[in-house]
C-alpha angles and dihedrals in degrees: 000000000000126000090249089053092048091050090050091050091047094052094048089054093055122083134180124212133184129233112293093017117132115233110227115261113222125177097231101032135089120195117220112207111228099171134007139018133283135175129216116226145171134177136243123233086262093056098253115142120243117198111213097183152336119236136188141168113342095016123116127220135172146115094288090066095054135054096192117117110233094025113162138184112221125191113230091183135014102297137202119195140177121221114235111195119208098263089060100051091105088073091060102042091119090053091047090051089050093051090056093047093049090049092052091048091052090049090053091051095048088056095060105120094206104078096205091051089048092054093045092048091049090052092050089045091055091042090053089058104029107015127098127219116252131173093270099042134283125343116210111196106178127140097240127143125219086250092057092049091048089051091051096053101030102248131110127273092243091055091049090052090047094047094047090053090048092050089049093049090049092051098246096117141010128204107213093171137023094260103028134081126193115210108207115229088230092076087075103252130239108051099165 
């Protein structure tokens, strides 16, 4: 194959999606995230959303990594992905292993009985992956609603709002902007 042919094949295997788009689910394809953030979700029989993970650059997602009917990959930001067909999965084994580990971490967080601790651990888990260090701690700038946080950790939106206010009043977090949360270093990061 020539370099020009390789470049052509590579560009056809890359796709860009906008915020709130669903990335296609194909039986023999994984998607490697090159830029942006997605969440993987499914629904209960009652129609409630269940978030099964949050993924960013270097992560892989796709139908082969899930056995849940109705599984969907939703873009939280503008996203650029590369298609990884089944015969090339060997190249992304580390990313597949990381996917499994992060899913297990999230499962452990969801089973914390104390809801404030569950929320705080979830915020630390997100910050570990998507946050950036600042002088006071970790700054998480991710366009997530209180409802999306609630869906991820199995509590109500109202409870998320109340607990975020409590954590802010206690000095564990600050919310400098609408879609950012600062986790102060004094809370003893990491909690996961």
